[in-house]
SEMIKOL-12263 format. One record per residue (C-alpha): residue number from 1; x, y, z. Coordinates in nm, 2 decimals. Layout:
N
ATOM, NUM, X, Y, Z
...
This chain:
118
ATOM, 1, 11.92, 7.81, 15.40
ATOM, 2, 11.63, 7.66, 15.18
ATOM, 3, 11.67, 7.37, 14.99
ATOM, 4, 11.65, 7.60, 14.64
ATOM, 5, 11.97, 7.79, 14.78
ATOM, 6, 12.15, 7.47, 14.80
ATOM, 7, 12.01, 7.36, 14.45
ATOM, 8, 12.16, 7.66, 14.30
ATOM, 9, 12.51, 7.66, 14.49
ATOM, 10, 12.55, 7.29, 14.35
ATOM, 11, 12.45, 7.42, 13.98
ATOM, 12, 12.70, 7.68, 14.02
ATOM, 13, 12.98, 7.51, 14.11
ATOM, 14, 12.91, 7.20, 13.87
ATOM, 15, 12.96, 7.45, 13.59
ATOM, 16, 13.20, 7.65, 13.68
ATOM, 17, 13.57, 7.62, 13.76
ATOM, 18, 13.57, 7.77, 14.13
ATOM, 19, 13.67, 7.53, 14.38
ATOM, 20, 13.37, 7.45, 14.65
ATOM, 21, 13.38, 7.56, 14.98
ATOM, 22, 13.15, 7.68, 15.26
ATOM, 23, 13.31, 8.04, 15.26
ATOM, 24, 13.27, 8.05, 14.88
ATOM, 25, 12.90, 7.93, 14.87
ATOM, 26, 12.78, 8.19, 15.13
ATOM, 27, 12.97, 8.46, 14.92
ATOM, 28, 12.78, 8.31, 14.60
ATOM, 29, 12.45, 8.34, 14.80
ATOM, 30, 12.53, 8.72, 14.93
ATOM, 31, 12.67, 8.81, 14.58
ATOM, 32, 12.34, 8.68, 14.44
ATOM, 33, 12.12, 8.86, 14.64
ATOM, 34, 12.29, 9.19, 14.62
ATOM, 35, 12.34, 9.21, 14.23
ATOM, 36, 11.98, 8.99, 14.16
ATOM, 37, 11.76, 9.07, 14.44
ATOM, 38, 11.60, 8.80, 14.69
ATOM, 39, 11.38, 8.65, 14.45
ATOM, 40, 11.69, 8.52, 14.23
ATOM, 41, 11.79, 8.29, 14.49
ATOM, 42, 11.47, 8.10, 14.38
ATOM, 43, 11.55, 8.07, 14.03
ATOM, 44, 11.48, 7.80, 13.85
ATOM, 45, 11.23, 7.67, 14.07
ATOM, 46, 10.93, 7.68, 13.90
ATOM, 47, 11.09, 7.44, 13.63
ATOM, 48, 11.16, 7.23, 13.95
ATOM, 49, 10.81, 7.23, 14.02
ATOM, 50, 10.69, 7.14, 13.68
ATOM, 51, 10.95, 6.86, 13.68
ATOM, 52, 10.82, 6.71, 13.98
ATOM, 53, 10.50, 6.60, 13.90
ATOM, 54, 10.57, 6.42, 13.58
ATOM, 55, 10.85, 6.24, 13.74
ATOM, 56, 10.66, 6.11, 14.04
ATOM, 57, 10.36, 6.00, 13.78
ATOM, 58, 10.58, 5.82, 13.52
ATOM, 59, 10.77, 5.66, 13.80
ATOM, 60, 10.48, 5.56, 13.99
ATOM, 61, 10.31, 5.41, 13.65
ATOM, 62, 10.61, 5.25, 13.51
ATOM, 63, 10.68, 5.10, 13.86
ATOM, 64, 10.33, 4.91, 13.83
ATOM, 65, 10.42, 4.82, 13.46
ATOM, 66, 10.74, 4.66, 13.52
ATOM, 67, 10.62, 4.48, 13.84
ATOM, 68, 10.38, 4.34, 13.63
ATOM, 69, 10.64, 4.26, 13.35
ATOM, 70, 10.87, 4.10, 13.62
ATOM, 71, 10.61, 3.89, 13.81
ATOM, 72, 10.50, 3.74, 13.47
ATOM, 73, 10.85, 3.66, 13.37
ATOM, 74, 10.96, 3.47, 13.74
ATOM, 75, 10.58, 3.30, 13.74
ATOM, 76, 10.46, 3.56, 14.04
ATOM, 77, 10.15, 3.69, 13.81
ATOM, 78, 9.92, 3.84, 14.07
ATOM, 79, 10.13, 3.80, 14.37
ATOM, 80, 10.36, 4.00, 14.56
ATOM, 81, 10.73, 3.98, 14.42
ATOM, 82, 11.05, 3.90, 14.62
ATOM, 83, 11.28, 4.18, 14.70
ATOM, 84, 11.51, 4.11, 14.39
ATOM, 85, 11.26, 4.19, 14.16
ATOM, 86, 11.10, 4.46, 14.31
ATOM, 87, 11.44, 4.62, 14.34
ATOM, 88, 11.49, 4.58, 13.99
ATOM, 89, 11.11, 4.74, 13.88
ATOM, 90, 11.20, 5.02, 14.10
ATOM, 91, 11.50, 5.08, 13.97
ATOM, 92, 11.39, 5.05, 13.62
ATOM, 93, 11.12, 5.30, 13.68
ATOM, 94, 11.36, 5.55, 13.84
ATOM, 95, 11.51, 5.51, 13.53
ATOM, 96, 11.27, 5.58, 13.29
ATOM, 97, 11.14, 5.85, 13.50
ATOM, 98, 11.48, 6.04, 13.51
ATOM, 99, 11.53, 6.01, 13.11
ATOM, 100, 11.18, 6.14, 13.03
ATOM, 101, 11.22, 6.43, 13.24
ATOM, 102, 11.59, 6.52, 13.19
ATOM, 103, 11.51, 6.79, 12.97
ATOM, 104, 11.32, 6.98, 13.23
ATOM, 105, 11.61, 6.92, 13.44
ATOM, 106, 11.83, 7.07, 13.21
ATOM, 107, 11.60, 7.38, 13.20
ATOM, 108, 11.61, 7.40, 13.54
ATOM, 109, 12.01, 7.41, 13.58
ATOM, 110, 12.00, 7.64, 13.29
ATOM, 111, 11.74, 7.89, 13.46
ATOM, 112, 11.94, 7.87, 13.80
ATOM, 113, 12.25, 7.99, 13.64
ATOM, 114, 12.14, 8.25, 13.37
ATOM, 115, 12.14, 8.59, 13.47
ATOM, 116, 11.80, 8.78, 13.52
ATOM, 117, 11.83, 8.97, 13.18
ATOM, 118, 11.85, 8.67, 12.97
């Protein structure tokens, strides 16, 4: 089972009222394959790929900026930060990247559950 199949299952069960079970997940994949074809299992994957590059770039740049900002605040300018400020910088960078790329994630989720005709 491909990673995108798992994503498709998670998105489907998160937006529907059906209860999750392994049997229902298998039925979903099988019905999707029969009704929409093999490539429909990767619907929304292009939006995921488009989101990954900006997310990584934003996270990397934001992490460096937050480290510099926290380093100046804690008096470690130009030196390695202690673990807690590094953790805070990483958390803030992840939050920043997620907020800025969320619209692409929403498009991916909608593409994954929208019928091919739409």
